[in-house]
RODO-2510 file (C-alpha; in nm, 4 decimals, decimal comma):
residues 406
     n   res          X          Y          Z
     1     m    -1,7097     2,5880     0,6979
     2     p    -1,4028     2,7366     0,5197
     3     n    -1,0669     2,7090     0,6836
     4     k    -0,8909     3,0088     0,8077
     5     p    -0,6636     3,1891     0,5628
     6     e    -0,3131     3,1158     0,6239
     7     y     0,0449     3,1552     0,4596
     8     f     0,2800     2,8567     0,3930
     9     p     0,6442     2,8596     0,2962
    10     a     0,6836     2,7111    -0,0570
    11     l     0,8989     2,6610    -0,3635
    12     q     0,7738     2,6962    -0,7139
    13     a     0,8714     2,4619    -0,9866
    14     q     0,7749     2,3424    -1,3284
    15     m     0,7755     1,9960    -1,5096
    16     g     0,6171     1,9618    -1,8445
    17     d     0,3094     2,1929    -1,8452
    18     w     0,2467     2,1369    -1,4651
    19     v     0,3451     2,4487    -1,2434
    20     y     0,3432     2,3241    -0,8881
    21     y     0,4223     2,4273    -0,5347
    22     i     0,6286     2,2420    -0,2641
    23     v     0,5001     2,3258     0,0786
    24     t     0,5337     2,1972     0,4138
    25     l     0,2248     2,1459     0,6150
    26     r     0,1727     2,0596     0,9708
    27     f    -0,0112     1,7307     1,0425
    28     a    -0,2985     1,9300     1,1787
    29     d    -0,3089     2,1642     0,8754
    30     l    -0,2959     1,8635     0,6333
    31     v    -0,5928     1,6783     0,7823
    32     e    -0,7887     2,0164     0,8193
    33     r    -0,7494     2,1133     0,4704
    34     v    -0,7127     1,7941     0,2697
    35     k    -1,0494     1,6310     0,2271
    36     r    -1,1683     1,2934     0,1427
    37     v    -1,2982     1,2867    -0,2100
    38     d    -1,6370     1,1839    -0,0581
    39     d    -1,6394     1,4878     0,1441
    40     i    -1,6262     1,6975    -0,1647
    41     v    -2,0032     1,6859    -0,2233
    42     e    -2,0447     1,8739    -0,5482
    43     r    -1,7569     1,6521    -0,7099
    44     a    -1,8513     1,3297    -0,5590
    45     g    -1,8206     1,1754    -0,9085
    46     l    -1,4446     1,2265    -0,8804
    47     k    -1,4451     0,8944    -0,6680
    48     t    -1,5153     0,6901    -0,9733
    49     w    -1,1742     0,7723    -1,1066
    50     l    -0,9737     0,9136    -0,8476
    51     q    -1,0224     0,7735    -0,4988
    52     r    -0,8594     0,4535    -0,4009
    53     d    -1,0431     0,2085    -0,1719
    54     l    -0,8742     0,2825     0,1677
    55     q    -0,7606    -0,0188     0,3509
    56     n    -0,8251    -0,0191     0,7329
    57     s    -0,5279    -0,2426     0,7926
    58     r    -0,3042     0,0081     0,5986
    59     l    -0,4310     0,3013     0,8108
    60     e    -0,3691     0,1154     1,1305
    61     q    -0,0119     0,0343     1,0206
    62     i     0,0428     0,3982     0,9359
    63     k    -0,0812     0,5026     1,2833
    64     e     0,1320     0,2595     1,4535
    65     y     0,4337     0,3569     1,2574
    66     l     0,3841     0,7233     1,3497
    67     i     0,3332     0,6690     1,7150
    68     e     0,5976     0,4119     1,7707
    69     h     0,8875     0,5303     1,5494
    70     k     1,1019     0,8216     1,6459
    71     q     1,2735     0,8161     1,2955
    72     r     0,9523     0,8378     1,1131
    73     f     0,9538     0,9976     0,7684
    74     f     0,7166     1,0328     0,4774
    75     n     0,7796     1,1267     0,1176
    76     a     0,5946     1,4184    -0,0396
    77     i     0,2109     1,3775    -0,0724
    78     v     0,0768     1,5058    -0,4046
    79     v    -0,2270     1,7220    -0,3511
    80     g    -0,4922     1,8527    -0,6113
    81     i    -0,6431     2,1930    -0,5366
    82     y    -0,9349     2,3788    -0,7083
    83     g    -1,1611     2,6528    -0,6044
    84     g    -1,0756     2,9431    -0,4001
    85     a    -0,7903     3,1710    -0,5010
    86     p    -0,4503     3,0633    -0,3842
    87     e    -0,2008     3,3301    -0,4173
    88     w     0,1857     3,2851    -0,4745
    89     f     0,4117     3,5581    -0,3339
    90     p     0,7601     3,5322    -0,4759
    91     v     1,0437     3,6208    -0,2453
    92     e     1,3483     3,7360    -0,4407
    93     v     1,6844     3,6143    -0,3033
    94     t     1,9385     3,8926    -0,3168
    95     k     2,3041     3,8975    -0,2770
    96     g     2,2634     4,0338     0,0680
    97     v     2,0934     3,7168     0,1849
    98     l     2,3904     3,4990     0,0855
    99     r     2,6536     3,7664     0,1853
   100     l     2,8313     3,6644    -0,1243
   101     e     2,9223     3,8436    -0,4569
   102     t     2,7578     3,5611    -0,6323
   103     k     2,5281     3,6204    -0,9429
   104     l     2,2266     3,3845    -0,8761
   105     p     2,0403     3,2321    -1,1795
   106     q     1,6984     3,3810    -1,2216
   107     r     1,5444     3,0282    -1,1592
   108     v     1,7024     3,0146    -0,8072
   109     k     1,6006     3,3855    -0,7457
   110     k     1,2347     3,3286    -0,8209
   111     a     1,1977     2,9817    -0,6805
   112     f     1,1324     3,0856    -0,3156
   113     g     0,8133     3,2221    -0,1699
   114     i     0,4866     3,2015     0,0244
   115     i     0,1648     3,0682    -0,0701
   116     h    -0,1543     3,2007     0,0599
   117     l    -0,4503     2,9793     0,0997
   118     r    -0,7677     3,1659     0,1593
   119     g    -0,9499     2,8771     0,3197
   120     d    -1,2294     2,8295     0,0651
   121     e    -0,9935     2,6014    -0,1630
   122     e    -1,0979     2,2317    -0,1937
   123     m    -0,8001     2,0005    -0,1785
   124     f    -0,7820     1,6167    -0,2298
   125     a    -0,4904     1,3626    -0,2341
   126     v    -0,3977     1,2605    -0,5737
   127     d    -0,1099     1,0475    -0,4480
   128     g    -0,0833     0,9510    -0,0773
   129     q    -0,4490     0,9103     0,0379
   130     h    -0,3616     0,6435     0,2787
   131     r    -0,0842     0,8584     0,4434
   132     v    -0,3395     1,1499     0,4698
   133     e    -0,5984     0,9241     0,6229
   134     g    -0,3254     0,7586     0,8378
   135     i    -0,2273     1,0927     0,9744
   136     r    -0,5962     1,1824     1,0404
   137     r    -0,6454     0,8579     1,2303
   138     t    -0,3302     0,9084     1,4286
   139     l    -0,4136     1,2511     1,5475
   140     k    -0,7754     1,1110     1,6262
   141     d    -0,6504     0,7892     1,8178
   142     g    -0,3893     0,8957     2,0673
   143     g    -0,1344     1,0770     1,8516
   144     a    -0,2591     1,4385     1,9064
   145     n     0,0925     1,5275     2,0307
   146     l     0,2210     1,4802     1,6644
   147     s    -0,0122     1,7649     1,5338
   148     d     0,2737     1,9996     1,4743
   149     e     0,4942     1,7685     1,2926
   150     e     0,5351     1,8452     0,9243
   151     v     0,5046     1,6719     0,5980
   152     t     0,6006     1,7837     0,2353
   153     v     0,3051     1,8475     0,0204
   154     i     0,3101     1,9202    -0,3619
   155     l     0,0217     2,1235    -0,4685
   156     v    -0,0938     2,0901    -0,8168
   157     a    -0,3773     2,3057    -0,9632
   158     h    -0,6858     2,1337    -1,0811
   159     r    -0,9450     2,2961    -1,2978
   160     t    -1,3036     2,1832    -1,2885
   161     d    -1,3756     2,1742    -1,6537
   162     d    -1,3596     1,8617    -1,8653
   163     d    -0,9929     1,9439    -1,9786
   164     g    -0,8945     1,9831    -1,6142
   165     h    -1,0424     1,6388    -1,5092
   166     r    -0,8474     1,4735    -1,8042
   167     r    -0,5349     1,6488    -1,6932
   168     t    -0,5810     1,5348    -1,3318
   169     r    -0,6786     1,1831    -1,4275
   170     r    -0,3596     1,1717    -1,6295
   171     l    -0,1520     1,2999    -1,3527
   172     f    -0,3158     1,0397    -1,1178
   173     s    -0,2375     0,7525    -1,3703
   174     t     0,1171     0,8726    -1,4288
   175     l     0,2134     0,8892    -1,0637
   176     n     0,1087     0,5396    -1,0173
   177     r     0,2448     0,3928    -1,3485
   178     y     0,5870     0,5367    -1,3332
   179     a     0,6324     0,5184    -0,9534
   180     k     0,8894     0,2475    -0,9286
   181     k     0,8193     0,0057    -0,6570
   182     v     1,0998    -0,0952    -0,4314
   183     s     1,2098    -0,4549    -0,5123
   184     q     1,2279    -0,7313    -0,2528
   185     g     1,6115    -0,7225    -0,2541
   186     e     1,6311    -0,3613    -0,1937
   187     l     1,3867    -0,3774     0,0999
   188     i     1,6089    -0,6246     0,2494
   189     a     1,9034    -0,4278     0,2057
   190     l     1,7369    -0,1097     0,3438
   191     s     1,4903    -0,1981     0,5993
   192     e     1,5629    -0,0978     0,9620
   193     d     1,2227    -0,2301     1,0821
   194     d     1,1995    -0,5842     0,9460
   195     t     1,3681    -0,8204     1,1794
   196     f     1,4177    -1,0830     0,9178
   197     a     1,5895    -0,8405     0,6842
   198     i     1,8161    -0,7271     0,9751
   199     v     1,9120    -1,0859     1,0511
   200     t     1,9584    -1,1704     0,6845
   201     r     2,2100    -0,8618     0,6468
   202     k     2,3786    -0,9774     0,9695
   203     l     2,4373    -1,3228     0,8009
   204     v     2,5777    -1,1715     0,4871
   205     e     2,8055    -0,9609     0,6943
   206     e     2,9270    -1,2086     0,9395
   207     y     2,8563    -1,5749     0,8469
   208     p     3,1412    -1,7391     0,6308
   209     g     2,9987    -1,8657     0,2914
   210     l     2,6980    -1,6245     0,2917
   211     d     2,8740    -1,3084     0,2074
   212     e     2,7935    -1,0911    -0,0904
   213     e     3,0208    -1,3101    -0,3149
   214     h     2,8083    -1,6223    -0,2632
   215     v     2,4734    -1,4483    -0,1848
   216     p     2,4374    -1,1463    -0,4092
   217     l     2,1980    -0,8584    -0,3642
   218     l     1,9502    -0,9400    -0,6467
   219     k     1,6210    -0,7765    -0,6713
   220     r     1,4238    -1,0965    -0,6827
   221     a     1,4726    -1,4460    -0,5632
   222     n     1,5607    -1,6321    -0,8919
   223     l     1,9226    -1,6426    -1,0025
   224     p     2,0224    -1,5725    -1,3583
   225     s     2,0111    -1,8921    -1,5777
   226     n     2,3768    -1,8790    -1,6454
   227     d     2,4810    -1,8121    -1,2814
   228     k     2,7565    -2,0547    -1,1856
   229     r     2,8981    -1,8670    -0,8905
   230     t     2,6543    -1,8002    -0,6247
   231     l     2,4593    -2,0141    -0,3906
   232     l     2,1350    -1,8403    -0,3633
   233     s     2,0111    -1,4656    -0,3729
   234     v     1,9686    -1,2453    -0,0624
   235     v     1,5729    -1,2759    -0,1186
   236     t     1,5965    -1,6524    -0,0927
   237     l     1,8190    -1,6219     0,2115
   238     c     1,5793    -1,3950     0,3761
   239     d     1,2812    -1,6298     0,2951
   240     i     1,4762    -1,9090     0,4805
   241     v     1,5438    -1,6919     0,7745
   242     r     1,1573    -1,6005     0,7996
   243     i     1,0516    -1,9751     0,7327
   244     l     1,2639    -2,1100     1,0094
   245     a     1,1820    -1,8396     1,2791
   246     f     0,8272    -1,9842     1,3408
   247     p     0,6408    -2,2974     1,2991
   248     p     0,4374    -2,3264     1,0052
   249     r     0,0982    -2,1419     0,9926
   250     t     0,1990    -1,9437     1,3098
   251     r     0,1055    -1,5858     1,2862
   252     r     0,4265    -1,3769     1,3269
   253     p     0,4081    -1,0610     1,5603
   254     r     0,3770    -0,7617     1,3359
   255     h     0,6650    -0,5736     1,5033
   256     l     0,9055    -0,8411     1,3315
   257     t     0,8172    -0,7011     0,9886
   258     h     0,7059    -0,3432     1,0819
   259     g     0,9288    -0,2677     1,3706
   260     p     1,0521    -0,1422     1,6030
   261     p     1,2872    -0,4351     1,6246
   262     k     1,3863    -0,5865     1,9311
   263     l     1,7455    -0,7189     1,9940
   264     e     1,6219    -1,0284     2,1634
   265     d     1,4156    -1,1234     1,8551
   266     e     1,7197    -1,0663     1,6318
   267     k     1,9419    -1,2846     1,8542
   268     r     1,6960    -1,5678     1,8704
   269     i     1,6186    -1,5731     1,4961
   270     y     2,0012    -1,5322     1,4035
   271     a     2,0764    -1,8388     1,6186
   272     i     1,8209    -2,0502     1,4429
   273     a     1,9510    -1,9462     1,0915
   274     k     2,3132    -1,9974     1,1908
   275     s     2,2276    -2,3569     1,3180
   276     f     2,0463    -2,4436     0,9924
   277     w     2,3542    -2,3249     0,7796
   278     d     2,6015    -2,4973     1,0261
   279     t     2,4036    -2,8207     1,0103
   280     l     2,3428    -2,7871     0,6294
   281     q     2,7305    -2,7644     0,5790
   282     a     2,8000    -3,0605     0,8064
   283     l     2,5641    -3,2861     0,6294
   284     s     2,5968    -3,1741     0,2567
   285     s     2,9437    -3,1813     0,1068
   286     e     2,8087    -2,9810    -0,2010
   287     i     2,6830    -2,6942     0,0168
   288     k     3,0045    -2,6996     0,2341
   289     e     3,2232    -2,6980    -0,0807
   290     t     3,0502    -2,4104    -0,2440
   291     m     3,0332    -2,1973     0,0683
   292     r     3,4124    -2,2666     0,1704
   293     k     3,5421    -2,1844    -0,1767
   294     s     3,5838    -1,8629    -0,3479
   295     a     3,2781    -1,7854    -0,5964
   296     d     3,5341    -1,7200    -0,8557
   297     l     3,5803    -2,1054    -0,8940
   298     e     3,2207    -2,1309    -0,9977
   299     i     3,1712    -2,4420    -0,7754
   300     a     2,7835    -2,3712    -0,7857
   301     g     2,7887    -2,4389    -1,1524
   302     k     2,8718    -2,8030    -1,0867
   303     y     2,5500    -2,8444    -0,8842
   304     r     2,3115    -2,6160    -1,0736
   305     n     2,3251    -2,7240    -1,4396
   306     s     2,1232    -2,7961    -1,7457
   307     d     2,0353    -3,1467    -1,6094
   308     g     1,8783    -3,0020    -1,2985
   309     g     2,1570    -3,0587    -1,0605
   310     h     2,1397    -3,0648    -0,6822
   311     f     1,8161    -2,9845    -0,5276
   312     l     1,9349    -2,7461    -0,2608
   313     f     2,0909    -2,5267    -0,5366
   314     r     1,7641    -2,4153    -0,6660
   315     p     1,5700    -2,1280    -0,4713
   316     h     1,2352    -2,2934    -0,5095
   317     c     1,3647    -2,6243    -0,3817
   318     i     1,5861    -2,4995    -0,0922
   319     r     1,2722    -2,2854     0,0263
   320     a     1,0561    -2,6064     0,0235
   321     f     1,3408    -2,7934     0,2106
   322     a     1,3571    -2,5072     0,4932
   323     e     0,9856    -2,5283     0,5182
   324     t     0,9949    -2,9071     0,5845
   325     v     1,2795    -2,8506     0,8269
   326     g     1,0665    -2,6030     1,0106
   327     i     0,7638    -2,8579     1,0265
   328     l     0,9913    -3,1085     1,1840
   329     l     1,1351    -2,8575     1,4285
   330     s     0,7767    -2,7763     1,5409
   331     r     0,7284    -3,1378     1,6057
   332     g     1,0204    -3,1417     1,8507
   333     e     1,3104    -3,2532     1,6262
   334     s     1,6482    -3,1112     1,6759
   335     m     1,7899    -2,8949     1,3860
   336     r     2,0363    -3,1820     1,3050
   337     s     1,7822    -3,4369     1,3185
   338     a     1,5312    -3,2246     1,1056
   339     v     1,7978    -3,1780     0,8391
   340     e     1,9116    -3,5376     0,8417
   341     l     1,5518    -3,6559     0,7952
   342     c     1,4922    -3,4129     0,4979
   343     m     1,8171    -3,5288     0,3315
   344     r     1,6895    -3,8978     0,3045
   345     s     1,5168    -3,7857    -0,0106
   346     p     1,7042    -3,7863    -0,3366
   347     m     1,9031    -3,4828    -0,3855
   348     n     1,9389    -3,5070    -0,7656
   349     l     1,6750    -3,3252    -0,9471
   350     g     1,6969    -3,5659    -1,2487
   351     d     1,5809    -3,8535    -1,0251
   352     e     1,2340    -3,9551    -0,8877
   353     p     1,0268    -3,8113    -0,7272
   354     w     1,1419    -3,4725    -0,8577
   355     v     1,1131    -3,5163    -1,2213
   356     g     0,7766    -3,3675    -1,3192
   357     v     0,7399    -3,2201    -0,9806
   358     a     1,0306    -2,9913    -0,9422
   359     w     1,2207    -3,0270    -1,2538
   360     n     1,0947    -3,0390    -1,6208
   361     p     1,3617    -3,2336    -1,8099
   362     s     1,2314    -3,1557    -2,1492
   363     k     1,2372    -2,7754    -2,0941
   364     r     1,5430    -2,7972    -1,8418
   365     i     1,3601    -2,5683    -1,6127
   366     i     1,2325    -2,5645    -1,2510
   367     i     0,8530    -2,6087    -1,2069
   368     h     0,7477    -2,3202    -0,9837
   369     k     0,4472    -2,4778    -0,8260
   370     n     0,3908    -2,7983    -0,6385
   371     g     0,5444    -2,6507    -0,3160
   372     v     0,2968    -2,8297    -0,0710
   373     l     0,3706    -3,1559    -0,2692
   374     i     0,7397    -3,1115    -0,2602
   375     r     0,7330    -3,0679     0,1186
   376     n     0,5186    -3,3850     0,1601
   377     l     0,7380    -3,5795    -0,0665
   378     l     1,0414    -3,4748     0,1697
   379     l     0,8294    -3,5772     0,4593
   380     k     0,7308    -3,9195     0,3083
   381     c     1,1124    -3,9817     0,2473
   382     a     1,1696    -3,9068     0,6060
   383     n     0,9060    -4,1434     0,7146
   384     a     0,7453    -3,8405     0,8807
   385     a     0,3657    -3,7641     0,9169
   386     l     0,2330    -3,5430     0,6235
   387     e     0,1440    -3,1901     0,6475
   388     p    -0,1569    -3,1532     0,6662
   389     s    -0,2268    -3,5015     0,7921
   390     d    -0,4961    -3,5738     0,5448
   391     y    -0,2877    -3,4640     0,2389
   392     s    -0,3490    -3,6931    -0,0528
   393     l    -0,0043    -3,7540    -0,1486
   394     k    -0,0515    -4,0166    -0,3937
   395     l    -0,3199    -3,8415    -0,5850
   396     e    -0,1290    -3,5106    -0,5890
   397     y     0,1728    -3,6841    -0,7127
   398     q    -0,0169    -3,8590    -0,9963
   399     e    -0,1877    -3,5446    -1,0910
   400     a     0,1553    -3,3701    -1,1089
   401     l     0,2864    -3,6231    -1,3436
   402     g    -0,0293    -3,6307    -1,5456
   403     r    -0,1258    -3,9924    -1,4560
   404     k    -0,4524    -3,9482    -1,2852
   405     d    -0,5541    -4,3038    -1,3735
   406     d    -0,2658    -4,4839    -1,2342
***
């Protein structure tokens, strides 16, 4: 059954050879008018090149976000529209509207208007399918009170001939190819829902030696190869916060990453992270020296060098160290005892057992695998039980070194 005719406020714009319309739709209007590609029977073949597989877990996340967060917000959803006869009615902006003697550019005067949808159009999400279906599920499962909330929609015309199909395919591809995904570092810097990110920012803001000078906001975990100033990246710092917050293989509550954050969680996780860095400074003169002195002195360069350097100055290694500390904490050890036990192992990457496992001396690079092996070597040096208990340490170590027959 066709939808009822309705008028919507809109802006008209053009980019390349696409003329498009920016409108606001109520949630109720969106789910009523924007169909699943499968629901457009005569164009069911569109699914083979347009419809993404909808992930149920993602739809649930969107529903929870909309229901639980007062500061909810979505970016624009791109909707293809074909069939029917949408009409654009420009509304010219005159001097009287602004009460100014300003001569407006023609583009500004003609951009505003109203779009009329007759109701027999067929509309499908080109970009934002999960958001549309998440809103649909929200209104169905307990969020009916949100039906009048509004979301921005960009309407693009889709023709049903072969050339029209090619244009829409290209648009779909372009939106996904050139949409830049937010980096790990940027998420940590911006998130107000991820408790681990919030605690990480608090450490950078408040904890001496973990300030931006020593812990830069890089997009990824790895440090530049010529970096001599910084202790670790903010991504690695956040990884350590997350690792220490819960015992290994413990399922973390979703609200810790998806919000809403709780103050008691932030305080507990911050206390654990602070204890780790307090203890590490107390037991490692290298860490203490780097954190206590200005990064301009390039102290980190002494301990992260072309010979490998100190174990704790490599992101991959300090994460494995924190994971091992977490294992020992889960077994009842205190933070100081857990860190002391882990530091019984050699801290020079040029020594056994790290050569060939964590450090490649011929290429002078970190080996970014063998994480489980590294953890169990740390446990072995600490005279602690392996994790898992049936881990074949000797066999895995020999395979890492390429000495299977030894």
